[in-house]
C-alpha positions in Angstrom: -117.3 61.1 -29.9 -116.4 62.1 -26.3 -118.2 61.1 -23.1 -118.8 64.8 -22.4 -120.7 65.2 -25.9 -122.7 62.0 -24.9 -123.6 63.7 -21.6 -124.6 66.8 -23.1 -126.9 65.1 -25.6 -128.6 63.2 -22.9 -129.3 66.4 -21.0 -130.6 68.1 -24.1 -133.0 65.1 -24.7 -134.5 65.6 -21.3 -134.9 69.5 -21.9 -136.3 69.9 -25.5 -137.6 73.1 -26.4 -141.5 73.8 -27.3 -140.4 74.0 -31.1 -138.2 70.7 -30.7 -141.1 68.9 -29.0 -143.3 69.8 -31.8 -140.9 68.8 -34.5 -140.0 65.7 -32.9 -143.7 64.7 -32.6 -143.7 64.8 -36.4 -140.3 63.0 -37.1 -140.5 60.2 -34.4 -141.8 56.6 -35.1 -140.7 56.8 -38.7 -143.5 59.2 -39.7 -141.8 60.8 -42.8 -141.7 58.2 -45.4 -140.4 55.2 -43.0 -137.4 57.2 -42.1 -135.8 57.0 -38.6 -134.7 60.2 -37.0 -132.8 60.5 -33.8 -132.9 63.6 -31.5 -130.2 65.2 -29.8 -127.7 63.0 -31.5 -123.8 63.4 -30.9 -121.9 63.6 -34.0 -118.2 64.2 -33.8 -117.9 67.1 -31.2 -121.4 68.6 -31.8 -124.9 67.6 -30.9 -127.3 67.7 -33.8 -130.9 68.6 -32.9 -132.3 65.8 -35.2 -130.5 63.5 -37.8 -131.5 60.9 -40.3 -128.6 58.8 -41.1 -130.1 57.1 -43.9 -130.5 60.2 -45.9 -127.7 62.2 -44.3 -129.8 65.0 -43.0 -129.4 67.1 -39.9 -132.4 69.3 -38.8 -131.6 72.2 -36.6 -134.3 74.2 -34.7 -133.0 77.5 -33.9 -134.1 80.2 -31.3 -132.5 83.3 -30.1 -129.6 81.4 -28.5 -128.0 80.5 -31.8 -125.0 82.4 -33.4 -124.7 82.7 -37.0 -120.8 82.4 -36.9 -120.8 79.2 -34.6 -123.7 77.7 -36.6 -121.9 78.2 -39.9 -118.8 76.4 -38.4 -121.1 73.7 -37.4 -122.9 73.5 -40.7 -119.7 73.4 -42.5 -118.2 70.6 -40.3 -121.5 68.7 -40.8 -121.4 69.0 -44.6 -117.9 68.0 -44.7 -119.0 64.8 -43.2 -121.5 64.4 -46.0 -124.8 65.7 -44.1 -127.2 68.3 -45.7 -128.2 70.8 -42.8 -131.7 72.1 -42.9 -132.3 74.9 -40.2 -135.6 76.3 -39.1 -136.6 79.1 -36.7 -138.6 78.2 -33.6 -141.5 80.3 -34.6 -141.5 78.7 -38.1 -141.8 75.2 -36.4 -144.6 76.5 -34.0 -146.7 78.4 -36.6 -146.2 76.2 -39.5 -145.2 72.6 -38.9 -147.0 71.4 -41.9 -144.7 73.5 -44.1 -141.6 72.5 -42.2 -142.3 68.8 -42.5 -143.0 69.2 -46.2 -139.6 70.8 -46.7 -138.1 68.2 -44.8 -139.9 65.4 -46.8 -138.9 67.2 -50.0 -135.2 67.0 -49.1 -135.4 63.3 -47.9 -136.8 62.2 -51.1 -135.6 64.5 -53.8 -132.5 63.5 -56.1 -130.1 65.6 -57.9 -131.2 65.4 -61.7 -129.7 62.5 -63.7 -127.3 63.7 -66.4 -126.9 61.3 -69.4 -123.5 59.9 -70.0 -121.8 61.6 -72.9 -121.6 59.7 -76.2 -118.5 59.3 -78.3 -118.1 62.1 -80.6 -121.9 63.1 -80.4 -122.8 59.6 -81.7 -125.2 57.5 -79.7 -123.4 54.6 -77.8 -123.4 51.3 -80.0 -125.7 48.4 -78.9 -124.1 45.0 -78.4 -123.8 43.0 -81.6 -124.6 39.6 -80.3 -127.2 37.7 -82.0 -129.9 36.6 -79.7 -131.2 33.0 -80.4 -135.2 33.8 -80.3 -135.9 30.2 -80.0 -134.8 30.3 -76.2 -136.9 33.3 -75.2 
């Protein structure tokens, strides 16, 4: 992370948009399941609007200044680093903050479905054959 990226992040923290200010009120102080979010956080050569390192989730709040091509490159880079990127439009944050925070909560606490380990030749895995001394229980 370069000093320039850190300097840009510091400036951005002081100049939050209205939508960023609204969402920050709901993310700060561990309000979503006790998770810590950081705002305007330098990650590599980019500055993420909000990030939760524990869950590897980045939240981007987009207005008219964002470009799909550049955002796609950023998202790909973040995903290559193991982050999940959630993007919301400014008007969505301003008009439906409850829905936005619910989507964030869902992504923070949902887990991929667990798939059982395959058994040998379709047979259930065998149990250990050790005998248990019931007098010691």
